[in-house]
C-alpha positions in Angstrom: 42.6 63.8 -23.1 43.3 67.1 -24.7 40.9 68.7 -27.1 42.3 70.0 -30.5 40.8 73.7 -31.0 41.8 76.4 -33.2 43.5 79.7 -32.0 40.4 81.6 -31.8 38.8 79.1 -29.3 41.9 78.9 -27.2 41.7 82.9 -26.8 38.1 82.5 -25.9 39.0 80.4 -22.9 41.1 83.3 -21.4 38.6 85.4 -19.0 38.8 89.1 -17.8 41.6 89.7 -15.3 43.1 86.2 -15.9 46.9 85.8 -15.0 48.2 84.2 -18.1 51.9 82.6 -18.0 53.8 82.0 -21.4 56.4 79.7 -22.4 58.9 81.0 -24.7 61.9 83.0 -25.4 63.4 86.0 -26.8 62.4 86.3 -30.5 59.8 83.8 -31.1 61.9 80.8 -29.6 59.1 78.2 -28.8 56.6 81.0 -28.4 53.0 80.3 -29.3 52.6 83.3 -31.4 49.2 82.1 -33.2 47.5 82.2 -29.7 48.9 85.5 -29.0 47.6 86.9 -32.3 44.1 85.2 -31.5 43.9 86.8 -28.0 44.6 90.4 -29.6 42.0 90.0 -32.3 39.4 88.8 -29.9 40.0 91.7 -27.7 39.9 94.3 -30.6 36.5 92.7 -31.7 34.7 92.2 -28.5 36.6 94.1 -25.7 37.5 90.8 -24.0 39.5 89.5 -22.1 40.4 92.8 -20.6 42.9 93.6 -17.7 45.2 90.5 -18.1 48.2 89.9 -15.9 50.8 88.7 -18.5 54.0 86.9 -17.3 56.8 85.1 -19.1 60.1 84.1 -17.9 62.2 85.4 -20.9 61.2 88.6 -22.6 59.1 87.7 -25.7 59.2 89.9 -28.9 60.8 90.8 -32.2 62.1 94.5 -31.1 59.1 95.7 -33.1 55.4 94.6 -32.8 55.3 90.7 -32.4 55.0 89.0 -28.9 54.2 91.0 -26.0 54.3 94.1 -28.1 51.2 92.9 -30.0 49.4 92.6 -26.8 50.4 96.3 -25.9 46.7 97.4 -26.7 45.2 99.8 -24.0 43.0 97.9 -21.7 44.1 94.5 -22.5 46.9 94.3 -20.1 46.9 95.4 -16.4 50.0 93.9 -15.3 53.4 92.4 -16.8 55.9 90.4 -15.2 58.9 89.4 -17.1 62.7 89.4 -17.3 62.7 92.3 -19.6 61.0 94.5 -22.2 63.9 95.1 -24.6 62.5 93.0 -27.6 58.8 94.1 -26.8 59.3 97.8 -26.9 55.6 98.7 -26.9 55.1 97.2 -23.5 58.3 99.5 -22.5 56.2 102.3 -23.8 53.1 101.4 -21.7 55.4 101.1 -18.5 57.0 104.5 -19.2 53.5 106.0 -19.6 52.6 104.5 -16.2 49.7 102.8 -18.1 50.5 99.3 -16.5 51.8 97.8 -13.7 55.4 96.6 -14.8 58.0 94.4 -13.0 61.3 93.1 -14.6 62.9 90.4 -12.5 65.9 88.1 -13.1 65.4 85.6 -15.8 66.9 82.9 -13.7 64.8 84.0 -10.5 61.6 83.6 -12.6 62.8 80.5 -14.2 63.4 78.7 -10.8 60.3 80.2 -9.5 58.0 78.2 -11.9 59.4 75.1 -10.2 58.4 76.4 -6.9 54.8 77.2 -8.1 54.3 74.1 -9.7 55.0 72.4 -6.3 52.7 74.8 -4.5 55.4 76.5 -2.5 55.2 80.1 -1.5 58.1 81.3 -3.5 61.9 81.2 -4.4 64.6 81.9 -1.9 68.0 83.0 -3.5 70.9 85.8 -3.2 70.3 86.6 -7.0 69.4 90.4 -7.3 70.9 91.5 -3.7 72.0 95.1 -4.1 70.5 95.5 -7.7 67.3 97.3 -8.5 65.5 94.3 -8.0 66.3 94.3 -3.9 63.3 96.0 -2.3 65.7 98.4 -0.3 66.0 100.1 -3.9 63.1 99.5 -6.4 62.0 96.0 -5.7 62.0 95.2 -9.5 59.2 97.7 -10.2 59.2 99.7 -13.6 56.2 101.9 -13.4 54.8 104.4 -10.9 51.7 102.7 -10.5 53.4 99.4 -9.6 53.0 99.2 -5.9 52.7 95.5 -4.8 55.9 93.9 -3.7 56.7 90.8 -5.4 60.2 90.6 -3.9 61.0 90.8 -0.1 64.2 90.8 1.8 64.7 88.0 4.3 67.4 86.6 6.6 68.4 83.0 7.1 71.2 82.4 9.7 72.4 86.0 9.7 72.5 86.0 5.9 70.4 88.1 3.5 68.4 86.6 0.7 65.7 87.7 -1.6 62.3 86.1 -1.5 60.5 85.9 -4.8 56.8 85.6 -4.3 54.9 82.9 -6.2 52.0 84.3 -8.0 48.8 82.8 -9.5 48.5 81.3 -12.9 45.0 80.8 -14.4 46.1 79.7 -17.9 49.4 78.6 -19.2 50.3 79.0 -22.9 53.4 76.8 -24.0 54.6 75.5 -27.6 56.2 72.4 -28.7 56.9 70.7 -32.0 54.4 67.7 -32.1 51.5 66.5 -29.9 50.1 62.9 -29.9 46.5 62.2 -29.7 47.0 61.8 -26.0 48.1 65.3 -25.7 51.8 64.4 -25.1 54.1 67.3 -26.2 57.5 67.0 -27.9 59.8 69.7 -28.6 62.3 68.2 -31.2 62.3 71.1 -33.5 62.6 73.9 -31.1 65.7 75.8 -30.5 65.2 75.8 -26.6 63.2 73.7 -24.1 62.6 76.5 -21.4 60.6 75.3 -18.4 57.5 74.2 -20.2 57.0 71.2 -17.8 56.8 73.5 -14.6 54.8 76.1 -16.5 52.1 73.5 -17.4 52.3 71.9 -14.0 51.7 75.0 -12.4 48.4 76.0 -14.4 47.3 72.3 -14.3 47.5 72.0 -10.5 46.8 75.3 -9.5 44.9 77.1 -12.4 42.4 76.3 -15.0 43.8 75.4 -18.3 46.9 74.6 -20.2 47.0 75.4 -23.9 49.7 73.9 -26.3 50.7 75.2 -29.8 52.2 72.7 -32.1 53.1 72.2 -35.7 52.1 68.5 -36.1 49.8 65.9 -34.6 50.8 62.4 -34.3 49.0 59.1 -33.6 48.8 58.1 -29.8 51.8 56.2 -28.3 53.9 57.2 -31.5 56.1 59.7 -29.7 59.4 58.5 -28.4 58.9 58.8 -24.5 62.3 60.4 -24.0 61.4 63.2 -26.3 58.2 64.3 -24.4 58.7 67.4 -22.4 54.9 68.0 -21.3 52.9 64.7 -20.5 49.3 64.8 -22.0 47.9 64.4 -18.5 48.9 68.1 -17.9 47.5 69.4 -21.2 43.9 70.6 -21.9 44.1 71.9 -25.4 46.1 71.7 -28.4 46.3 74.2 -31.2 47.7 73.0 -34.5 50.0 75.6 -36.4 51.3 74.2 -39.4 53.2 77.2 -40.5 54.8 77.5 -37.0 58.3 79.2 -37.6 61.2 78.1 -35.4 61.8 81.8 -34.4 60.6 85.1 -35.6 63.6 85.2 -37.9 64.1 81.5 -39.0 61.6 79.2 -40.4 63.7 76.2 -39.6 67.4 75.8 -39.1 68.3 72.1 -38.4 71.4 73.2 -36.5 69.2 75.2 -34.0 67.4 72.1 -33.4 70.5 70.0 -32.8 69.9 67.8 -35.9 73.0 68.8 -37.6 76.2 70.6 -37.0 77.6 73.4 -39.0 80.9 72.8 -40.5 83.6 75.3 -39.3 83.7 76.9 -42.8 80.1 78.1 -42.2 81.0 80.1 -39.2 80.4 83.8 -39.9 83.4 86.3 -39.6 82.8 89.6 -37.7 83.3 92.7 -40.0 86.2 94.7 -39.2 85.1 97.6 -36.9 85.4 98.8 -33.5 83.0 96.2 -32.1 85.3 93.5 -33.4 88.3 95.1 -31.6 86.3 95.3 -28.4 85.3 91.6 -28.8 89.0 90.8 -29.4 90.2 92.4 -26.5 87.6 90.6 -24.4 88.4 87.4 -25.8 92.2 87.7 -24.7 90.7 86.9 -21.2 89.8 83.3 -22.3 91.6 80.3 -21.2 91.4 76.5 -22.1 88.2 74.9 -20.9 86.9 78.0 -19.5 83.2 77.9 -18.9 81.8 81.1 -20.3 78.5 83.0 -20.9 78.4 85.5 -23.7 75.9 88.4 -23.3 73.8 90.1 -26.0 75.4 93.0 -28.0 79.1 93.5 -28.4 80.0 90.5 -26.2 78.0 88.3 -28.4 80.9 88.6 -31.0 83.5 86.8 -28.7 82.3 83.5 -30.1 83.1 84.5 -33.7 86.4 85.9 -32.7 87.5 82.6 -31.1 86.2 80.7 -34.2 88.3 82.9 -36.3 91.1 82.4 -34.0 90.7 78.5 -34.1 90.1 77.9 -30.4 86.4 78.0 -30.0 85.9 74.4 -29.6 88.5 74.6 -26.6 86.2 76.6 -24.3 82.7 75.8 -23.2 80.4 78.5 -24.4 77.1 78.6 -22.7 73.6 80.3 -23.0 71.3 80.9 -20.0 68.4 79.4 -21.9 69.9 76.0 -21.2 72.5 75.3 -23.9 76.1 73.9 -23.1 78.8 74.0 -25.7 78.8 75.0 -29.3 78.4 78.6 -30.6 75.7 81.1 -29.5 73.5 82.6 -32.3 74.0 86.3 -33.1 71.6 89.0 -33.8 67.9 88.7 -33.4 68.3 84.8 -33.0 70.3 85.2 -29.9 69.1 82.7 -27.2 69.8 79.7 -29.2 72.9 78.2 -30.5 74.4 75.5 -32.9 77.0 72.7 -32.6 75.9 72.6 -28.9 76.6 69.6 -26.7 73.6 69.7 -24.7 70.3 71.3 -24.4 68.2 71.0 -21.1 65.5 72.7 -19.3 66.4 76.3 -18.4 66.1 76.4 -14.7 69.1 73.7 -14.5 71.3 76.2 -16.3 70.7 79.0 -13.6 71.1 76.6 -10.9 74.6 76.0 -12.4 75.3 79.6 -12.9 74.1 80.7 -9.2 76.3 78.0 -7.9 79.2 79.5 -9.5 79.5 77.3 -12.5 80.9 80.1 -14.8 84.4 80.9 -15.0 84.0 84.1 -16.9 80.9 86.2 -17.9 81.2 88.5 -21.0 78.5 91.2 -20.9 77.6 94.3 -22.4 77.0 97.8 -20.5 74.7 100.7 -21.1 76.0 102.8 -18.2 79.1 102.4 -15.6 79.2 104.6 -12.5 82.0 105.7 -10.0 81.0 102.5 -7.8 81.5 100.3 -10.7 77.8 99.6 -10.9 76.4 98.8 -14.4 73.1 99.7 -15.8 71.5 97.6 -18.6 68.0 97.5 -17.3 66.6 101.3 -17.8 68.3 104.1 -19.5 67.6 106.5 -22.3 63.9 106.7 -21.7 63.6 102.8 -22.4 63.0 99.8 -20.1 65.2 96.9 -21.2 65.0 94.6 -18.2 67.8 92.6 -16.7 67.1 89.2 -18.7 69.7 86.9 -17.5 72.2 89.4 -16.7 71.7 89.4 -12.8 72.2 85.9 -12.4 75.2 85.7 -14.7 77.1 88.6 -13.2 76.7 87.6 -9.7 77.5 83.9 -10.4 80.6 84.2 -12.3 84.1 84.1 -10.9 85.1 86.9 -13.2 82.9 89.5 -15.1 84.3 91.4 -18.2 81.9 94.1 -19.2 82.2 95.7 -22.9 80.9 98.8 -24.6 81.9 102.4 -25.5 82.6 105.3 -23.4 80.2 107.7 -25.2 77.3 107.3 -27.6 75.0 109.2 -29.8 76.8 110.2 -33.1 80.1 108.3 -32.0 82.3 107.8 -34.8 85.6 105.7 -33.8 87.3 103.0 -35.9 90.2 100.9 -35.7 92.8 102.4 -37.9 94.1 99.2 -39.5 97.8 100.1 -38.2 97.5 99.3 -34.6 95.2 101.9 -32.9 92.1 103.9 -33.3 90.9 107.0 -35.1 88.2 108.9 -33.3 86.7 110.9 -35.8 83.6 112.4 -33.8 83.1 111.9 -30.0 79.5 110.8 -29.0 77.0 113.5 -27.6 76.3 111.3 -24.6 78.3 110.0 -21.8 77.9 106.4 -20.6 80.4 106.7 -17.6 78.3 108.7 -15.2 78.4 109.5 -11.6 75.4 107.6 -10.9 73.7 104.8 -13.1 69.9 105.4 -13.7 69.3 101.6 -12.5 71.6 99.1 -10.7 71.7 95.8 -12.7 75.1 95.1 -11.3 76.5 96.2 -7.9 80.1 97.1 -8.1 80.4 97.3 -4.2 78.6 93.8 -3.9 81.1 92.4 -6.3 84.1 93.6 -4.4 82.5 92.1 -1.2 82.5 88.8 -2.9 85.9 89.0 -4.4 84.9 89.0 -8.0 87.5 90.0 -10.7 85.7 92.8 -12.7 87.2 94.3 -15.9 85.7 96.9 -18.4 86.8 96.7 -22.1 85.6 99.8 -24.1 86.6 101.2 -27.7 89.5 103.0 -26.6 90.6 101.7 -23.0 90.3 99.0 -20.6 89.6 99.4 -16.8 89.4 97.3 -13.8 87.5 97.7 -10.5 89.5 98.0 -7.3 88.8 98.7 -3.6 90.4 102.1 -4.5 87.9 102.8 -7.2 88.1 102.6 -11.1 91.4 102.0 -12.6 92.5 102.7 -16.1 95.0 100.1 -17.0 95.2 100.0 -20.9 94.7 102.6 -23.6 94.7 102.5 -27.5 97.2 104.0 -29.6 96.0 107.3 -31.2 94.0 108.2 -28.0 94.8 111.1 -25.7 94.3 110.0 -22.2 93.1 113.1 -20.7 90.9 114.4 -23.7 89.7 111.1 -25.0 89.2 109.1 -22.0 89.3 111.0 -18.7 87.5 113.9 -19.8 84.6 111.7 -21.2 84.1 110.2 -17.8 82.1 111.9 -15.1 84.1 110.6 -12.1 87.7 110.4 -11.0 89.5 107.4 -12.5 92.9 106.4 -11.1 95.5 105.9 -13.9 97.7 102.9 -13.4 101.4 103.5 -12.8 101.8 100.6 -15.1 99.5 101.9 -17.8 100.0 99.9 -21.2 99.0 100.3 -24.6 96.5 98.1 -26.0 97.8 95.5 -28.3 98.3 96.7 -32.1 96.8 93.3 -33.3 93.4 94.4 -32.0 93.0 97.1 -34.7 94.4 95.4 -37.7 92.1 93.8 -40.4 93.7 90.1 -40.1 93.5 87.3 -37.6 95.2 88.1 -34.3 97.1 84.6 -34.2 95.8 84.0 -30.6 95.7 80.3 -30.5 99.1 79.6 -29.3 99.3 81.9 -26.6 95.5 80.9 -25.7 96.8 77.4 -25.3 99.7 78.3 -23.3 97.6 80.2 -20.5 97.2 78.1 -17.5 93.8 77.7 -15.9 93.5 80.2 -13.0 92.8 78.8 -9.6 89.1 78.2 -9.4 87.6 80.6 -6.7 84.1 80.4 -5.7 82.7 83.8 -5.4 82.4 84.5 -1.6 78.7 84.8 -0.4 79.3 88.0 1.8 76.5 90.3 2.4 78.0 92.7 4.6 77.8 95.6 2.1 74.9 98.1 2.2 73.5 100.4 -0.6 
C-alpha cells in the first residue's frame, strides 16, 4: 500500500546521481510541481541530491522559472533528456554554457520509448528522426559539447534504415494525478492530459526504486471508478497530497480542459486582426472537410480560431499530439491541451497514429528555412528549443504547411485592410538562409517520401519541388525582387503562374470561407512513401 508523505519527504527519497523520470507536459499540465520545488529546496539547503539525470517526455516549464527551469541550479543536474527546452529556458542556458549533458529527442519517440522501457525491452525502433539532427549521422540529438554518449543509433532491417532509441535507467518516477484512494490507485479526472503515466510508473516500479504520485485529493479505498484509474496502486509507492494543485501553470481549473463541459461557440476567441491572422487564414485555406489535422505552436495555433470564425471548425478533426482528438486546441501558454474534444487518450497512442500516416495535414511554424527546404525549430538565435512533437508530426503527415515570416528582429508588416500588406520596416535578420543551424525537418527526405510541402509567410507563399523552392503567390503591395527574393539567401524559382494572394486575407472582416471549404473534395489519401534512399 502506498505511503502518504509530504513533498519534502518525497525529495529525500532521491539519491545522488539518480535518474528521475517526470510525467507531465508543457506549462504545468499534470506536472508534480510541489515535488520539483521540494527537490530544489533540499539541494539548496543540503547540497543533495547532486548530479541528477532528469528526463521527461514533453518539455516542462512556464517559459520562465518553473518546471525544469527551477531545477537549473549548478550541481543539481548532470544530464537532461527531454523533447525540448523551449519553455524551460534556464536548462537551455546550462546546455549552451556546456554545464550539463543535454539531449532533445522527438516527443513521440520518447513517449513510445516509455512503453518499451516498462517491458524491459532494449529500446524503440522507428523511422522518426531520420535525416534530422536526431540522426547520429548528424548530431544524434545532442545539444551541448560535453554530451558524448550515443542515445540514438542507426540500424538496418531488411535493407531499410531505422533509428534505435536506447532505453535508459529510471531510479525514481514522479507523476501527477487528480485523486488517490487509500490503496494508491491514481485517477486523472481533472487533468488536461493523460500522458504516459502508466508506462512511466511501470518502468520505475519494475526496474527502478520508487514511484511518487502527487495528487490533489485522497479518497476512500475502492471508491474510485475503476475505469478512471490510470495507474493502479500496486505500482505506486508514495503519495504527496497537494490541495492547491493547479491544472496548469496558467489555469487553476477549467472544466472544459478536463472534459467536464463544452464551451459554447460564442465563447470561442477571435484572433486580433494582424499579420499573424493573415498567415493563419492563408494556411487555413488548405483545409478540406473531415481533414485530420495537427496544429503546431505559434502562428499555426491560430488556424483553429480562423476555422471557428469562418464557421467550419467542427467539420475538421483537430488533434493534439498530447493525446486529444477533435475539439479546439488551447492557445498561448496553455497549448498542449484543448476543449470540446471528442477523446482524450494516452499520448503514445496518438504518436502511433501520427507515425502510421494518420494526419492528412500538419500546420507547423518555422524558425529557419534553407535552400534544401529544410526547416529548423530546434536550435537558433543562441537558444535551444528542441523538437517537441514536431519531427513525428512533420514526417508522418501527408501534407505539411509551414508558417512564419521571411525576416525577424524589428519587422513591422501589417495587413493594409484593403487587400494587401504594408511593409513599414524590414526585419534585421533573415530566416530564409543558405543552411539552417539545425535540421528539424529534412526537405530532401520529404521529397523522397513524396510529401507535399508548402511555406506560408507574411508576404508570399512557396512550395517545395524537386527543382528547389518555388514562389507561387505574393501579396499585393509587395515588390517581388526587393521584398521577397532579396530577403532570401538562396535562389528561388518564380512560378510562371505566380498569383496574387487573395485580398480577403488582409481585410478586417470574415473571409466567408465556409462555402468553398465545403465544396472542396477530399484529396486522394496518400500514405507517405517510406523511401530511405536519400543521404545527408
